[in-house]
PDBQT receptor file of N, H, CA, C and O in Angstrom, charges set to zero:
ATOM      1  N   MET A   1     -13.861 -23.011  25.769  1.00  0.00    +0.000 N 
ATOM      2  CA  MET A   1     -13.411 -23.444  24.219  1.00  0.00    +0.000 C 
ATOM      3  C   MET A   1     -14.151 -22.791  23.263  1.00  0.00    +0.000 C 
ATOM      4  O   MET A   1     -13.703 -22.789  22.116  1.00  0.00    +0.000 OA
ATOM      5  N   ASN A   2     -15.425 -22.113  23.549  1.00  0.00    +0.000 N 
ATOM      6  H   ASN A   2     -15.789 -22.115  24.481  1.00  0.00    +0.000 HD
ATOM      7  CA  ASN A   2     -16.253 -21.324  22.813  1.00  0.00    +0.000 C 
ATOM      8  C   ASN A   2     -15.466 -20.097  22.344  1.00  0.00    +0.000 C 
ATOM      9  O   ASN A   2     -15.596 -19.694  21.189  1.00  0.00    +0.000 OA
ATOM     10  N   GLY A   3     -14.693 -19.528  23.174  1.00  0.00    +0.000 N 
ATOM     11  H   GLY A   3     -14.586 -19.856  24.113  1.00  0.00    +0.000 HD
ATOM     12  CA  GLY A   3     -13.975 -18.226  22.891  1.00  0.00    +0.000 C 
ATOM     13  C   GLY A   3     -12.953 -18.446  21.962  1.00  0.00    +0.000 C 
ATOM     14  O   GLY A   3     -12.751 -17.554  21.139  1.00  0.00    +0.000 OA
ATOM     15  N   HIS A   4     -12.151 -19.634  21.926  1.00  0.00    +0.000 N 
ATOM     16  H   HIS A   4     -12.315 -20.359  22.594  1.00  0.00    +0.000 HD
ATOM     17  CA  HIS A   4     -11.291 -20.064  21.021  1.00  0.00    +0.000 C 
ATOM     18  C   HIS A   4     -11.887 -20.129  19.550  1.00  0.00    +0.000 C 
ATOM     19  O   HIS A   4     -11.323 -19.597  18.594  1.00  0.00    +0.000 OA
ATOM     20  N   ARG A   5     -12.956 -20.759  19.468  1.00  0.00    +0.000 N 
ATOM     21  H   ARG A   5     -13.415 -21.191  20.245  1.00  0.00    +0.000 HD
ATOM     22  CA  ARG A   5     -13.653 -20.829  18.232  1.00  0.00    +0.000 C 
ATOM     23  C   ARG A   5     -14.179 -19.647  17.680  1.00  0.00    +0.000 C 
ATOM     24  O   ARG A   5     -14.337 -19.642  16.460  1.00  0.00    +0.000 OA
ATOM     25  N   LYS A   6     -14.560 -18.388  18.485  1.00  0.00    +0.000 N 
ATOM     26  H   LYS A   6     -14.431 -18.392  19.477  1.00  0.00    +0.000 HD
ATOM     27  CA  LYS A   6     -14.962 -17.241  17.807  1.00  0.00    +0.000 C 
ATOM     28  C   LYS A   6     -13.703 -16.599  17.480  1.00  0.00    +0.000 C 
ATOM     29  O   LYS A   6     -13.703 -15.866  16.491  1.00  0.00    +0.000 OA
ATOM     30  N   ARG A   7     -12.654 -16.746  18.123  1.00  0.00    +0.000 N 
ATOM     31  H   ARG A   7     -12.654 -17.342  18.926  1.00  0.00    +0.000 HD
ATOM     32  CA  ARG A   7     -11.363 -15.906  17.671  1.00  0.00    +0.000 C 
ATOM     33  C   ARG A   7     -10.832 -16.647  16.523  1.00  0.00    +0.000 C 
ATOM     34  O   ARG A   7     -10.210 -15.994  15.686  1.00  0.00    +0.000 OA
ATOM     35  N   PHE A   8     -10.990 -18.002  16.339  1.00  0.00    +0.000 N 
ATOM     36  H   PHE A   8     -11.495 -18.533  17.019  1.00  0.00    +0.000 HD
ATOM     37  CA  PHE A   8     -10.537 -18.526  14.983  1.00  0.00    +0.000 C 
ATOM     38  C   PHE A   8     -11.398 -18.331  13.934  1.00  0.00    +0.000 C 
ATOM     39  O   PHE A   8     -10.892 -18.204  12.819  1.00  0.00    +0.000 OA
ATOM     40  N   ASP A   9     -12.654 -18.277  14.057  1.00  0.00    +0.000 N 
ATOM     41  H   ASP A   9     -13.064 -18.381  14.963  1.00  0.00    +0.000 HD
ATOM     42  CA  ASP A   9     -13.534 -17.775  13.196  1.00  0.00    +0.000 C 
ATOM     43  C   ASP A   9     -13.478 -16.277  12.693  1.00  0.00    +0.000 C 
ATOM     44  O   ASP A   9     -13.859 -16.000  11.556  1.00  0.00    +0.000 OA
ATOM     45  N   SER A  10     -13.066 -15.459  13.434  1.00  0.00    +0.000 N 
ATOM     46  H   SER A  10     -12.756 -15.684  14.357  1.00  0.00    +0.000 HD
ATOM     47  CA  SER A  10     -12.989 -13.925  13.166  1.00  0.00    +0.000 C 
ATOM     48  C   SER A  10     -11.605 -14.039  12.135  1.00  0.00    +0.000 C 
ATOM     49  O   SER A  10     -11.561 -13.579  10.994  1.00  0.00    +0.000 OA
ATOM     50  N   ALA A  11     -10.489 -14.771  12.836  1.00  0.00    +0.000 N 
ATOM     51  H   ALA A  11     -10.524 -15.145  13.763  1.00  0.00    +0.000 HD
ATOM     52  CA  ALA A  11      -9.326 -14.750  12.173  1.00  0.00    +0.000 C 
ATOM     53  C   ALA A  11      -9.518 -15.168  10.578  1.00  0.00    +0.000 C 
ATOM     54  O   ALA A  11      -8.959 -14.575   9.656  1.00  0.00    +0.000 OA
ATOM     55  N   ILE A  12     -10.320 -16.185  10.439  1.00  0.00    +0.000 N 
ATOM     56  H   ILE A  12     -10.775 -16.667  11.188  1.00  0.00    +0.000 HD
ATOM     57  CA  ILE A  12     -10.560 -16.850   9.196  1.00  0.00    +0.000 C 
ATOM     58  C   ILE A  12     -11.468 -15.576   8.279  1.00  0.00    +0.000 C 
ATOM     59  O   ILE A  12     -11.243 -15.327   7.095  1.00  0.00    +0.000 OA
ATOM     60  N   ARG A  13     -12.213 -15.074   8.882  1.00  0.00    +0.000 N 
ATOM     61  H   ARG A  13     -12.396 -15.276   9.845  1.00  0.00    +0.000 HD
ATOM     62  CA  ARG A  13     -13.118 -14.067   8.236  1.00  0.00    +0.000 C 
ATOM     63  C   ARG A  13     -12.081 -12.724   7.741  1.00  0.00    +0.000 C 
ATOM     64  O   ARG A  13     -12.222 -12.115   6.680  1.00  0.00    +0.000 OA
ATOM     65  N   ASP A  14     -11.329 -12.521   8.483  1.00  0.00    +0.000 N 
ATOM     66  H   ASP A  14     -11.215 -13.015   9.345  1.00  0.00    +0.000 HD
ATOM     67  CA  ASP A  14     -10.302 -11.353   8.177  1.00  0.00    +0.000 C 
ATOM     68  C   ASP A  14      -9.295 -11.800   7.033  1.00  0.00    +0.000 C 
ATOM     69  O   ASP A  14      -9.014 -11.080   6.075  1.00  0.00    +0.000 OA
ATOM     70  N   GLU A  15      -8.810 -13.018   7.239  1.00  0.00    +0.000 N 
ATOM     71  H   GLU A  15      -9.038 -13.602   8.017  1.00  0.00    +0.000 HD
ATOM     72  CA  GLU A  15      -7.913 -13.571   6.111  1.00  0.00    +0.000 C 
ATOM     73  C   GLU A  15      -8.934 -13.726   4.711  1.00  0.00    +0.000 C 
ATOM     74  O   GLU A  15      -8.454 -13.470   3.606  1.00  0.00    +0.000 OA
ATOM     75  N   ARG A  16      -9.997 -14.048   4.813  1.00  0.00    +0.000 N 
ATOM     76  H   ARG A  16     -10.386 -14.256   5.710  1.00  0.00    +0.000 HD
ATOM     77  CA  ARG A  16     -10.674 -14.131   3.486  1.00  0.00    +0.000 C 
ATOM     78  C   ARG A  16     -10.898 -12.640   2.994  1.00  0.00    +0.000 C 
ATOM     79  O   ARG A  16     -10.806 -12.420   1.786  1.00  0.00    +0.000 OA
ATOM     80  N   GLY A  17     -11.147 -11.745   3.749  1.00  0.00    +0.000 N 
ATOM     81  H   GLY A  17     -11.222 -11.923   4.731  1.00  0.00    +0.000 HD
ATOM     82  CA  GLY A  17     -11.291 -10.267   3.234  1.00  0.00    +0.000 C 
ATOM     83  C   GLY A  17     -10.098  -9.890   2.482  1.00  0.00    +0.000 C 
ATOM     84  O   GLY A  17     -10.177  -9.137   1.511  1.00  0.00    +0.000 OA
ATOM     85  N   ASP A  18      -9.103 -10.336   2.852  1.00  0.00    +0.000 N 
ATOM     86  H   ASP A  18      -9.039 -10.948   3.641  1.00  0.00    +0.000 HD
ATOM     87  CA  ASP A  18      -7.645  -9.969   2.087  1.00  0.00    +0.000 C 
ATOM     88  C   ASP A  18      -7.651 -10.667   0.735  1.00  0.00    +0.000 C 
ATOM     89  O   ASP A  18      -7.092 -10.052  -0.173  1.00  0.00    +0.000 OA
ATOM     90  N   VAL A  19      -8.162 -11.790   0.465  1.00  0.00    +0.000 N 
ATOM     91  H   VAL A  19      -8.617 -12.289   1.202  1.00  0.00    +0.000 HD
ATOM     92  CA  VAL A  19      -7.998 -12.561  -0.857  1.00  0.00    +0.000 C 
ATOM     93  C   VAL A  19      -8.515 -11.677  -1.971  1.00  0.00    +0.000 C 
ATOM     94  O   VAL A  19      -7.857 -11.731  -3.011  1.00  0.00    +0.000 OA
ATOM     95  N   PRO A  20      -9.602 -10.845  -1.956  1.00  0.00    +0.000 N 
ATOM     96  CA  PRO A  20      -9.817 -10.260  -3.142  1.00  0.00    +0.000 C 
ATOM     97  C   PRO A  20      -8.786  -9.116  -3.650  1.00  0.00    +0.000 C 
ATOM     98  O   PRO A  20      -8.496  -8.941  -4.834  1.00  0.00    +0.000 OA
ATOM     99  N   GLY A  21      -8.332  -8.443  -2.670  1.00  0.00    +0.000 N 
ATOM    100  H   GLY A  21      -8.567  -8.585  -1.709  1.00  0.00    +0.000 HD
ATOM    101  CA  GLY A  21      -7.265  -7.610  -2.762  1.00  0.00    +0.000 C 
ATOM    102  C   GLY A  21      -6.205  -8.034  -3.407  1.00  0.00    +0.000 C 
ATOM    103  O   GLY A  21      -5.768  -7.397  -4.365  1.00  0.00    +0.000 OA
ATOM    104  N   TRP A  22      -5.592  -9.262  -2.942  1.00  0.00    +0.000 N 
ATOM    105  H   TRP A  22      -5.947  -9.779  -2.164  1.00  0.00    +0.000 HD
ATOM    106  CA  TRP A  22      -4.455  -9.896  -3.691  1.00  0.00    +0.000 C 
ATOM    107  C   TRP A  22      -4.716 -10.397  -5.005  1.00  0.00    +0.000 C 
ATOM    108  O   TRP A  22      -3.828 -10.306  -5.852  1.00  0.00    +0.000 OA
ATOM    109  N   VAL A  23      -6.020 -11.009  -5.336  1.00  0.00    +0.000 N 
ATOM    110  H   VAL A  23      -6.741 -11.084  -4.647  1.00  0.00    +0.000 HD
ATOM    111  CA  VAL A  23      -6.699 -11.268  -6.644  1.00  0.00    +0.000 C 
ATOM    112  C   VAL A  23      -6.558 -10.091  -7.559  1.00  0.00    +0.000 C 
ATOM    113  O   VAL A  23      -6.101 -10.267  -8.689  1.00  0.00    +0.000 OA
ATOM    114  N   LEU A  24      -6.942  -8.832  -7.122  1.00  0.00    +0.000 N 
ATOM    115  H   LEU A  24      -7.313  -8.689  -6.205  1.00  0.00    +0.000 HD
ATOM    116  CA  LEU A  24      -6.939  -7.642  -7.821  1.00  0.00    +0.000 C 
ATOM    117  C   LEU A  24      -5.409  -7.326  -8.206  1.00  0.00    +0.000 C 
ATOM    118  O   LEU A  24      -5.034  -7.173  -9.369  1.00  0.00    +0.000 OA
ATOM    119  N   ILE A  25      -4.675  -7.257  -7.209  1.00  0.00    +0.000 N 
ATOM    120  H   ILE A  25      -4.980  -7.381  -6.265  1.00  0.00    +0.000 HD
ATOM    121  CA  ILE A  25      -3.065  -6.904  -7.563  1.00  0.00    +0.000 C 
ATOM    122  C   ILE A  25      -2.592  -7.937  -8.486  1.00  0.00    +0.000 C 
ATOM    123  O   ILE A  25      -1.904  -7.456  -9.386  1.00  0.00    +0.000 OA
ATOM    124  N   THR A  26      -2.741  -9.183  -8.545  1.00  0.00    +0.000 N 
ATOM    125  H   THR A  26      -3.299  -9.574  -7.814  1.00  0.00    +0.000 HD
ATOM    126  CA  THR A  26      -2.352 -10.039  -9.379  1.00  0.00    +0.000 C 
ATOM    127  C   THR A  26      -2.796  -9.888 -10.718  1.00  0.00    +0.000 C 
ATOM    128  O   THR A  26      -2.065 -10.061 -11.694  1.00  0.00    +0.000 OA
ATOM    129  N   LEU A  27      -4.091  -9.540 -10.771  1.00  0.00    +0.000 N 
ATOM    130  H   LEU A  27      -4.684  -9.399  -9.978  1.00  0.00    +0.000 HD
ATOM    131  CA  LEU A  27      -4.658  -9.433 -12.295  1.00  0.00    +0.000 C 
ATOM    132  C   LEU A  27      -4.322  -8.016 -12.816  1.00  0.00    +0.000 C 
ATOM    133  O   LEU A  27      -4.364  -7.826 -14.032  1.00  0.00    +0.000 OA
ATOM    134  N   MET A  28      -4.014  -7.074 -12.030  1.00  0.00    +0.000 N 
ATOM    135  H   MET A  28      -3.980  -7.228 -11.042  1.00  0.00    +0.000 HD
ATOM    136  CA  MET A  28      -3.579  -5.726 -12.574  1.00  0.00    +0.000 C 
ATOM    137  C   MET A  28      -2.132  -5.909 -13.026  1.00  0.00    +0.000 C 
ATOM    138  O   MET A  28      -1.783  -5.368 -14.076  1.00  0.00    +0.000 OA
ATOM    139  N   THR A  29      -1.167  -6.710 -12.233  1.00  0.00    +0.000 N 
ATOM    140  H   THR A  29      -1.450  -7.149 -11.381  1.00  0.00    +0.000 HD
ATOM    141  CA  THR A  29      -0.054  -6.953 -12.663  1.00  0.00    +0.000 C 
ATOM    142  C   THR A  29       0.184  -7.776 -13.898  1.00  0.00    +0.000 C 
ATOM    143  O   THR A  29       1.128  -7.564 -14.658  1.00  0.00    +0.000 OA
ATOM    144  N   ALA A  30      -0.662  -8.673 -14.057  1.00  0.00    +0.000 N 
ATOM    145  H   ALA A  30      -1.429  -8.846 -13.440  1.00  0.00    +0.000 HD
ATOM    146  CA  ALA A  30      -0.753  -9.500 -15.273  1.00  0.00    +0.000 C 
ATOM    147  C   ALA A  30      -1.143  -8.711 -16.394  1.00  0.00    +0.000 C 
ATOM    148  O   ALA A  30      -0.603  -8.819 -17.495  1.00  0.00    +0.000 OA
ATOM    149  N   GLY A  31      -2.177  -7.830 -16.106  1.00  0.00    +0.000 N 
ATOM    150  H   GLY A  31      -2.616  -7.743 -15.212  1.00  0.00    +0.000 HD
ATOM    151  CA  GLY A  31      -2.472  -6.614 -17.216  1.00  0.00    +0.000 C 
ATOM    152  C   GLY A  31      -1.454  -5.894 -17.701  1.00  0.00    +0.000 C 
ATOM    153  O   GLY A  31      -1.219  -5.849 -18.908  1.00  0.00    +0.000 OA
ATOM    154  N   LEU A  32      -0.761  -5.269 -16.815  1.00  0.00    +0.000 N 
ATOM    155  H   LEU A  32      -0.952  -5.306 -15.834  1.00  0.00    +0.000 HD
ATOM    156  CA  LEU A  32       0.399  -4.447 -17.141  1.00  0.00    +0.000 C 
ATOM    157  C   LEU A  32       1.431  -5.031 -17.804  1.00  0.00    +0.000 C 
ATOM    158  O   LEU A  32       2.065  -4.381 -18.635  1.00  0.00    +0.000 OA
ATOM    159  N   VAL A  33       1.757  -6.443 -17.495  1.00  0.00    +0.000 N 
ATOM    160  H   VAL A  33       1.242  -6.971 -16.820  1.00  0.00    +0.000 HD
ATOM    161  CA  VAL A  33       2.866  -7.143 -18.236  1.00  0.00    +0.000 C 
ATOM    162  C   VAL A  33       2.309  -7.287 -19.563  1.00  0.00    +0.000 C 
ATOM    163  O   VAL A  33       3.079  -6.963 -20.467  1.00  0.00    +0.000 OA
ATOM    164  N   ILE A  34       1.057  -7.731 -19.936  1.00  0.00    +0.000 N 
ATOM    165  H   ILE A  34       0.432  -7.995 -19.201  1.00  0.00    +0.000 HD
ATOM    166  CA  ILE A  34       0.602  -7.965 -21.164  1.00  0.00    +0.000 C 
ATOM    167  C   ILE A  34       0.689  -6.635 -21.969  1.00  0.00    +0.000 C 
ATOM    168  O   ILE A  34       1.125  -6.609 -23.119  1.00  0.00    +0.000 OA
ATOM    169  N   ILE A  35       0.242  -5.512 -21.291  1.00  0.00    +0.000 N 
ATOM    170  H   ILE A  35      -0.112  -5.533 -20.356  1.00  0.00    +0.000 HD
ATOM    171  CA  ILE A  35       0.285  -4.149 -22.057  1.00  0.00    +0.000 C 
ATOM    172  C   ILE A  35       1.742  -3.678 -22.411  1.00  0.00    +0.000 C 
ATOM    173  O   ILE A  35       1.981  -3.080 -23.460  1.00  0.00    +0.000 OA
ATOM    174  N   ILE A  36       2.651  -3.965 -21.526  1.00  0.00    +0.000 N 
ATOM    175  H   ILE A  36       2.457  -4.450 -20.674  1.00  0.00    +0.000 HD
ATOM    176  CA  ILE A  36       3.987  -3.636 -21.865  1.00  0.00    +0.000 C 
ATOM    177  C   ILE A  36       4.649  -4.449 -22.827  1.00  0.00    +0.000 C 
ATOM    178  O   ILE A  36       5.442  -4.021 -23.666  1.00  0.00    +0.000 OA
ATOM    179  N   TRP A  37       4.251  -5.802 -22.659  1.00  0.00    +0.000 N 
ATOM    180  H   TRP A  37       3.607  -6.149 -21.978  1.00  0.00    +0.000 HD
ATOM    181  CA  TRP A  37       4.751  -6.790 -23.712  1.00  0.00    +0.000 C 
ATOM    182  C   TRP A  37       4.274  -6.350 -25.139  1.00  0.00    +0.000 C 
ATOM    183  O   TRP A  37       5.026  -6.274 -26.111  1.00  0.00    +0.000 OA
ATOM    184  N   GLY A  38       3.083  -6.102 -25.146  1.00  0.00    +0.000 N 
ATOM    185  H   GLY A  38       2.472  -6.164 -24.356  1.00  0.00    +0.000 HD
ATOM    186  CA  GLY A  38       2.529  -5.666 -26.355  1.00  0.00    +0.000 C 
ATOM    187  C   GLY A  38       3.189  -4.393 -27.079  1.00  0.00    +0.000 C 
ATOM    188  O   GLY A  38       3.286  -4.231 -28.296  1.00  0.00    +0.000 OA
ATOM    189  N   LEU A  39       3.573  -3.623 -26.177  1.00  0.00    +0.000 N 
ATOM    190  H   LEU A  39       3.494  -3.755 -25.189  1.00  0.00    +0.000 HD
ATOM    191  CA  LEU A  39       4.318  -2.255 -26.819  1.00  0.00    +0.000 C 
ATOM    192  C   LEU A  39       5.682  -2.492 -26.988  1.00  0.00    +0.000 C 
ATOM    193  O   LEU A  39       6.226  -1.959 -27.955  1.00  0.00    +0.000 OA
ATOM    194  N   ALA A  40       6.375  -3.226 -26.193  1.00  0.00    +0.000 N 
ATOM    195  H   ALA A  40       5.933  -3.659 -25.407  1.00  0.00    +0.000 HD
ATOM    196  CA  ALA A  40       7.798  -3.280 -26.129  1.00  0.00    +0.000 C 
ATOM    197  C   ALA A  40       8.173  -4.620 -26.958  1.00  0.00    +0.000 C 
ATOM    198  O   ALA A  40       9.324  -4.795 -27.360  1.00  0.00    +0.000 OA
ATOM    199  N   GLY A  41       7.257  -5.448 -27.163  1.00  0.00    +0.000 N 
ATOM    200  H   GLY A  41       6.323  -5.307 -26.836  1.00  0.00    +0.000 HD
ATOM    201  CA  GLY A  41       7.695  -6.846 -27.801  1.00  0.00    +0.000 C 
ATOM    202  C   GLY A  41       8.300  -6.594 -29.181  1.00  0.00    +0.000 C 
ATOM    203  O   GLY A  41       9.438  -7.000 -29.418  1.00  0.00    +0.000 OA
ATOM    204  N   PRO A  42       7.576  -5.933 -30.113  1.00  0.00    +0.000 N 
ATOM    205  CA  PRO A  42       8.196  -5.794 -31.307  1.00  0.00    +0.000 C 
ATOM    206  C   PRO A  42       9.558  -5.198 -31.416  1.00  0.00    +0.000 C 
ATOM    207  O   PRO A  42      10.369  -5.535 -32.279  1.00  0.00    +0.000 OA
ATOM    208  N   ALA A  43       9.799  -4.178 -30.378  1.00  0.00    +0.000 N 
ATOM    209  H   ALA A  43       9.140  -3.904 -29.677  1.00  0.00    +0.000 HD
ATOM    210  CA  ALA A  43      11.107  -3.480 -30.608  1.00  0.00    +0.000 C 
ATOM    211  C   ALA A  43      12.240  -4.471 -29.818  1.00  0.00    +0.000 C 
ATOM    212  O   ALA A  43      13.427  -4.528 -30.138  1.00  0.00    +0.000 OA
ATOM    213  N   LEU A  44      11.681  -5.149 -28.841  1.00  0.00    +0.000 N 
ATOM    214  H   LEU A  44      10.717  -5.102 -28.581  1.00  0.00    +0.000 HD
ATOM    215  CA  LEU A  44      12.673  -6.173 -28.288  1.00  0.00    +0.000 C 
ATOM    216  C   LEU A  44      13.158  -7.269 -29.291  1.00  0.00    +0.000 C 
ATOM    217  O   LEU A  44      14.292  -7.745 -29.342  1.00  0.00    +0.000 OA
ATOM    218  N   SER A  45      12.123  -7.570 -30.052  1.00  0.00    +0.000 N 
ATOM    219  H   SER A  45      11.201  -7.184 -30.011  1.00  0.00    +0.000 HD
ATOM    220  CA  SER A  45      12.225  -8.710 -31.120  1.00  0.00    +0.000 C 
ATOM    221  C   SER A  45      13.372  -8.075 -32.157  1.00  0.00    +0.000 C 
ATOM    222  O   SER A  45      14.336  -8.715 -32.576  1.00  0.00    +0.000 OA
ATOM    223  N   ALA A  46      13.130  -6.960 -32.418  1.00  0.00    +0.000 N 
ATOM    224  H   ALA A  46      12.347  -6.439 -32.078  1.00  0.00    +0.000 HD
ATOM    225  CA  ALA A  46      14.109  -6.296 -33.720  1.00  0.00    +0.000 C 
ATOM    226  C   ALA A  46      15.570  -6.068 -32.853  1.00  0.00    +0.000 C 
ATOM    227  O   ALA A  46      16.600  -6.338 -33.470  1.00  0.00    +0.000 OA
ATOM    228  N   VAL A  47      15.676  -5.645 -31.633  1.00  0.00    +0.000 N 
ATOM    229  H   VAL A  47      14.839  -5.425 -31.132  1.00  0.00    +0.000 HD
ATOM    230  CA  VAL A  47      16.919  -5.573 -31.197  1.00  0.00    +0.000 C 
ATOM    231  C   VAL A  47      17.609  -6.968 -30.890  1.00  0.00    +0.000 C 
ATOM    232  O   VAL A  47      18.836  -7.067 -30.847  1.00  0.00    +0.000 OA
ATOM    233  N   PHE A  48      16.797  -7.984 -30.691  1.00  0.00    +0.000 N 
ATOM    234  H   PHE A  48      15.801  -7.903 -30.726  1.00  0.00    +0.000 HD
ATOM    235  CA  PHE A  48      17.503  -9.345 -30.542  1.00  0.00    +0.000 C 
ATOM    236  C   PHE A  48      17.849  -9.795 -31.856  1.00  0.00    +0.000 C 
ATOM    237  O   PHE A  48      18.923 -10.376 -32.019  1.00  0.00    +0.000 OA
ATOM    238  N   GLU A  49      17.024  -9.585 -32.867  1.00  0.00    +0.000 N 
ATOM    239  H   GLU A  49      16.152  -9.113 -32.735  1.00  0.00    +0.000 HD
ATOM    240  CA  GLU A  49      17.378 -10.098 -34.417  1.00  0.00    +0.000 C 
ATOM    241  C   GLU A  49      18.539  -9.449 -34.696  1.00  0.00    +0.000 C 
ATOM    242  O   GLU A  49      19.517 -10.110 -35.043  1.00  0.00    +0.000 OA
ATOM    243  N   GLN A  50      18.607  -8.059 -34.586  1.00  0.00    +0.000 N 
ATOM    244  H   GLN A  50      17.812  -7.522 -34.303  1.00  0.00    +0.000 HD
ATOM    245  CA  GLN A  50      19.891  -7.347 -35.026  1.00  0.00    +0.000 C 
ATOM    246  C   GLN A  50      21.040  -8.019 -34.280  1.00  0.00    +0.000 C 
ATOM    247  O   GLN A  50      22.023  -8.411 -34.909  1.00  0.00    +0.000 OA
ATOM    248  N   ALA A  51      20.951  -8.156 -33.027  1.00  0.00    +0.000 N 
ATOM    249  H   ALA A  51      20.152  -7.838 -32.516  1.00  0.00    +0.000 HD
ATOM    250  CA  ALA A  51      22.039  -8.744 -32.027  1.00  0.00    +0.000 C 
ATOM    251  C   ALA A  51      22.468 -10.147 -32.960  1.00  0.00    +0.000 C 
ATOM    252  O   ALA A  51      23.630 -10.327 -33.322  1.00  0.00    +0.000 OA
ATOM    253  N   ILE A  52      21.687 -10.815 -33.189  1.00  0.00    +0.000 N 
ATOM    254  H   ILE A  52      20.743 -10.669 -32.895  1.00  0.00    +0.000 HD
ATOM    255  CA  ILE A  52      22.062 -12.156 -33.569  1.00  0.00    +0.000 C 
ATOM    256  C   ILE A  52      22.638 -12.285 -34.869  1.00  0.00    +0.000 C 
ATOM    257  O   ILE A  52      23.424 -13.197 -35.123  1.00  0.00    +0.000 OA
ATOM    258  N   GLN A  53      22.219 -11.237 -35.892  1.00  0.00    +0.000 N 
ATOM    259  H   GLN A  53      21.580 -10.496 -35.686  1.00  0.00    +0.000 HD
ATOM    260  CA  GLN A  53      22.563 -11.033 -37.240  1.00  0.00    +0.000 C 
ATOM    261  C   GLN A  53      23.911 -10.538 -37.062  1.00  0.00    +0.000 C 
ATOM    262  O   GLN A  53      24.738 -11.018 -37.837  1.00  0.00    +0.000 OA
ATOM    263  N   ARG A  54      24.348  -9.635 -36.167  1.00  0.00    +0.000 N 
ATOM    264  H   ARG A  54      23.676  -9.245 -35.538  1.00  0.00    +0.000 HD
ATOM    265  CA  ARG A  54      25.808  -9.135 -35.911  1.00  0.00    +0.000 C 
ATOM    266  C   ARG A  54      26.682 -10.354 -35.377  1.00  0.00    +0.000 C 
ATOM    267  O   ARG A  54      27.848 -10.423 -35.766  1.00  0.00    +0.000 OA
ATOM    268  N   VAL A  55      26.217 -11.256 -34.564  1.00  0.00    +0.000 N 
ATOM    269  H   VAL A  55      25.270 -11.200 -34.248  1.00  0.00    +0.000 HD
ATOM    270  CA  VAL A  55      27.040 -12.229 -33.939  1.00  0.00    +0.000 C 
ATOM    271  C   VAL A  55      27.280 -13.296 -35.128  1.00  0.00    +0.000 C 
ATOM    272  O   VAL A  55      28.399 -13.785 -35.277  1.00  0.00    +0.000 OA
ATOM    273  N   THR A  56      26.348 -13.598 -35.855  1.00  0.00    +0.000 N 
ATOM    274  H   THR A  56      25.438 -13.201 -35.734  1.00  0.00    +0.000 HD
ATOM    275  CA  THR A  56      26.421 -14.626 -37.143  1.00  0.00    +0.000 C 
ATOM    276  C   THR A  56      27.138 -14.114 -38.245  1.00  0.00    +0.000 C 
ATOM    277  O   THR A  56      27.629 -14.786 -39.152  1.00  0.00    +0.000 OA
ATOM    278  N   GLY A  57      27.174 -12.814 -38.110  1.00  0.00    +0.000 N 
ATOM    279  H   GLY A  57      26.775 -12.268 -37.373  1.00  0.00    +0.000 HD
ATOM    280  CA  GLY A  57      27.782 -12.333 -39.492  1.00  0.00    +0.000 C 
ATOM    281  C   GLY A  57      29.414 -12.114 -39.506  1.00  0.00    +0.000 C 
ATOM    282  O   GLY A  57      30.076 -11.822 -40.502  1.00  0.00    +0.000 OA
ATOM    283  N   PHE A  58      29.903 -12.319 -38.191  1.00  0.00    +0.000 N 
ATOM    284  H   PHE A  58      29.366 -12.556 -37.382  1.00  0.00    +0.000 HD
ATOM    285  CA  PHE A  58      31.365 -12.494 -38.223  1.00  0.00    +0.000 C 
ATOM    286  C   PHE A  58      31.911 -13.757 -38.687  1.00  0.00    +0.000 C 
ATOM    287  O   PHE A  58      33.130 -13.927 -38.723  1.00  0.00    +0.000 OA
TER     288      PHE A  58
């Protein structure tokens, strides 16, 4: 039974080692979304407003 416990503990340690990588990927993705939204947001808003004006102008 002791061998099973060691394998279980080592599996948990391996999984814990992956968490910081996933956290880093998530934070980097969120940062990229914020940067892209900041750069493209005003242009997308202008395109949207222009499209709404064309639709409501008829």
